N, C-alpha and C positions, 0 to 999 in steps of 0.2 A: 183393691187384690181382685182379681175373679178368680174362679174356682179352678181353672187349669193351674192358675199360678201359685197359689195354695196347695196342692196336690205336687206340684214337682220341688217345692219347698220341702215340703213335710216326705216326697223323696227321698231328697238330697240329705237333709237331717238322718233320715232314717240309713242312707248304705254310711253313714259319717260315725254311729252311732257302732255301727256291725262292726266295721273297718279299728273302732276305738274299741272292744272288745278284747282285743290279747293285752291291751294295756292297760285296761281295768282290772282288771282280771285273769292272775295265771294261772285259774284253775281246771283243771287239765279235763275235767267232766265239765264244763260248756262248754269247752272248746271243741271234744267231740261232737256234742250236739250240734253244736254250727257246722262241725265237718259234715257230719250226720247230713242236714240242713240243706248244703250247697249243694251237697249230689243229689237228694233224693228229689230235689228241688227241678235239680235238672233234667232226671229222667222222668219224674211226674208233666213237667213242661211240655216234654219232648209226648209223652203221649194224648197230653188235652189237645195237641198238636193235631195228630193225626185221628183221635177218636172227637176231637171236643169241635170242629173244625170239618172236617171232611166225614164225620159220622161211620169211621172205619174200628169196630172191637178190632184194638190186636194185641196178640201178649206176647210178643215179639220180643218188645222193649229191652228185658231182664235178657234176652239171646246177644242182642248188641252188644249191653255192658258187660256182656263176661267177653264175647269177641276182645271187645277193646285193651278190655285187662289182662288177657293171656295174652296178645299181643304186645302190645306194649312190657310186659314182663318179660316177654322171651327174645323183642328185641333188644333192650337194655341189660342188661344181665348175659344172654349168650351172644350179642351180634354187638356188644361196645356204643349201641348207638346211644345217641342222646336223648332226655326221656321227653322234650319237645315233638323229636320224630320219631319217638316209638311211639307216643300219641296219638298224634296225628297217622302215621300208617294203622293202629289200633280202628279211629276214626274213619279210615277212610274204607279198610277191610269191610267195616260194619256197614255202613255204605251202598257198597257193591253189594254186597250180600242182600239188605234189604231191597236195593233193587228188584235183584232177581227174582225175592217173593213176589214180592208188591205186581211185578208185569207180568209173572205169571198165573196168579192167581186171581189178581181184579181182573185180568180179561174174561174170564167167568161171573165171580158174583161177588158179593161183601163175606157173604155167609163162609165160602171158600177160601176170603183169604184172614175170617178171626180159624177155621182149623186150621191153616198150613201156617199162620203163625205162630198156634200154639203146638204144631207139633215140630213146629223149629225149635223153640223155648225148651221141647222135652229134649230134642235132638241133640243141641248143645250139651247138655246135661253127660248124655248119654256117652259124644265123644270127647268128653274133657275127662271123663273116667275111665276111659276101654283105649283112649291112644296113649298108653301110657312112652310110650319112643320119642313124644313130643310134648305133651302136656306131663310126664310126671304120674299118671291115673292119680286114684286117690289119695294120694299122696301133697299133691299138687307141688308148686313152685316156694318152697319157703325161703325165709334169711332175704329178702329183696334188699338192694344195699339203697339206701339214701341217696335218691339222684342230686347232682348238682345243676347248675341253671345258670348258664354265662350270660352276665349281666352287662347293658354299657360302660365302655371306659375299661374294658380288662377285668372286671368283678366277675367273682361266682359265689351263687347262693347256694349253701349248701341246705338243703328240704330235710331239717332231721330232728327239727324238734314242734310237737303238736301245734302251736304256734303260728311255726313254717307250714303246714301243710291248709291253718286256716284259713291264712292271708292267700296260698294257691288256688286253695276250694272256694272258693268265695270269690275271689279276682276272677276265674271262669266262672264264676254263674252269674255274677251279671253281665259277663259279656254273653253267655248263652243268653239267657233271658229278653237282653237289650233286642240279641238276632232275632229270636222268638218272634218280643212285642214290634219289633218292625215290619215282620212279615206278617202275622195277624192286625194291622192296621192299615195296611196298604193295600192297593188290588187285588194281592191275591191273598189274602186274608177274605176278604169280599167276597171272592169269586170259590172258596171255598166255603164259606158257609152257605154260600146260596145250591153246592153240591151239596150240602149234607141238605139243604130244606126239600129239594124238589129236584132230581139231579135230572130228570126229563127239560123242562122249565129251565136249565139253568146251563145244556144242554145245544137248545132253541138258540139260546142265544149266542153262537160261538163260541162257548164254555169249552173247555175240552175236558173232562171227568179222570181222566186218566192221567195228565198230566198233570193236575195237582193234585191228585193225591198220590202219584212217585215224588213230586216234591215234599209234600211234607214227609214222609215216609223218611225220605232222603235226609233228609233235615236233622230229625229224630234222632234217624241213625248214627249220625255222624258226631252228635252231642254225645250221645248215649254211650257211645263208644269210647272218647274221648274221655269222658267225664270217670270212663270206670279205666282206662291208662292211669290217671292221675289219683283217684282213690285207692287203686290194689297197694300202691306204694305207702299208703297211709298202713295200709294196713297188713303193710309187708309177708304178706304171702297170699295167691292168689292158686286157689283149689276147685274141683267142680262145684262146692257149695255159693259158686262166685254166683250160678243157675237158678239158685235154691224160686221156689213157687212164693216166697214168702216176699222177696222185691216185687216179683208183678201187682201181689195183693196190697202191698201196702200201694205201690201206684196208683190201683184201679180206686181203691180208695180215698186219695188224695185227688183226682181229678172227678171222681162222684159229688165228696163230701164237697169240694169246691163249687162247683158247677161245669160239667163238661161246655167247652165256648166259654171260661168267664179267665181272661189270663190273670186278673189279681185275684179274683179266687180261688185259684189254684195255688196260686205262690201263697194266698195264706195259710189255705188251710195244707201244706207242706210245712208250713212253720209252726205249729199247733199240732197235728198228728205226728210230724218227729219227737215231740215232745214230750206228748202224754204218756207212749208207751214205757219210758223214764219216770215219772212223776206218778207211775203208778207202782213201782216195786218198793212200794212200803209195805205191800202186800203178797207176799210172792204165791200164794196159792189162786189169791183171786183176780192177779193183776188182767188175763186176757177174759177173763168172767167181767169185772169191771168195764176194760176196753171195749168189750163184745155193747157193754151199754152204752156208754161213751156214742158208739157207732150207730146203735138203732136211735139213741136220742135224737141227732142228729139229722138221720133220714126222716125221724116224723116231725121235728119242726122246721128240718129246711128240704121239704122233699125235690127239688130240681136245685140242690147244691146249694154254697152262700152267693155267686152268684146268680143262681136264677131266683132267690128273697129279692135278695139287691134290683132286680132288674122289674119283680112286680111292683116295686115299692114306687120308682121312677114312674110306672108307670101308672099305677096308683096319682101318684101328682100330678103328670103331666092332664086327667081324666076330669079331677077336680075345676069343677068351673069356677072363673073368677069374677070375685065381687068387685067392684068398679067402685072406686072410691066418693 
């Protein structure tokens, strides 16, 4: 069995274990961690696509997340849309906004995009707080109903229990990561890497940097908006705190620790860094201090992230001289 087969088998076994967790334990705390991991891994995976593969520092991901949340909540509660229709509309609106931001700022420079994306995230919070007639202001939209999904055969799945949301968010996360993996391992992903490493050289080879950057932004916005539309029904409320900078910090930390441009490294760091803050709750006063120590230690041990460390190890093995038997 070759290395690729071993990795594929390990991946399938890992997925089976994840989907079996609700059957193995009914602990709502474990399920809540799993739901948070599913949502944050999609957000960090989208950010990694933009930052890790095209080199664009983006703070807009939390804005797309919140737009999808508000859109789905408003359409489902006030317009009686189905869950998937509301989620799709939230993803589409987030994508459209992302394209506008990207096209208007990337024609200037990468630095302009970073500044515009940060301003956009802050503006989203202000709009959610002050546009009371639409968003209900600081009170938000509480008491979101348990959504229902129509299944084949006329059956209906009412998503009300933590295990239901766990399956829903984990299933979407698998779809989102499969889509991202398909992009980054294809010709599109290789072109994005080339743009990040040397944009003028990539352009001289016939690659249109703006088109690939917009593609990365659009895909990350779509997935962030859709996962926001699903996650908000688990919270049962959406308010301006959905745009909190905490989410932006968390996503950036996951990408930096995992290694920008490393698909598996960011996915692994998302799992670990979702659990670490909760594991440190045994000391409320020092929890964030210890969390900071963990992050600093990780950066000192893995300056290029987990993915960078693994890449250096592979390169070191390739460079070792082979001794003839």
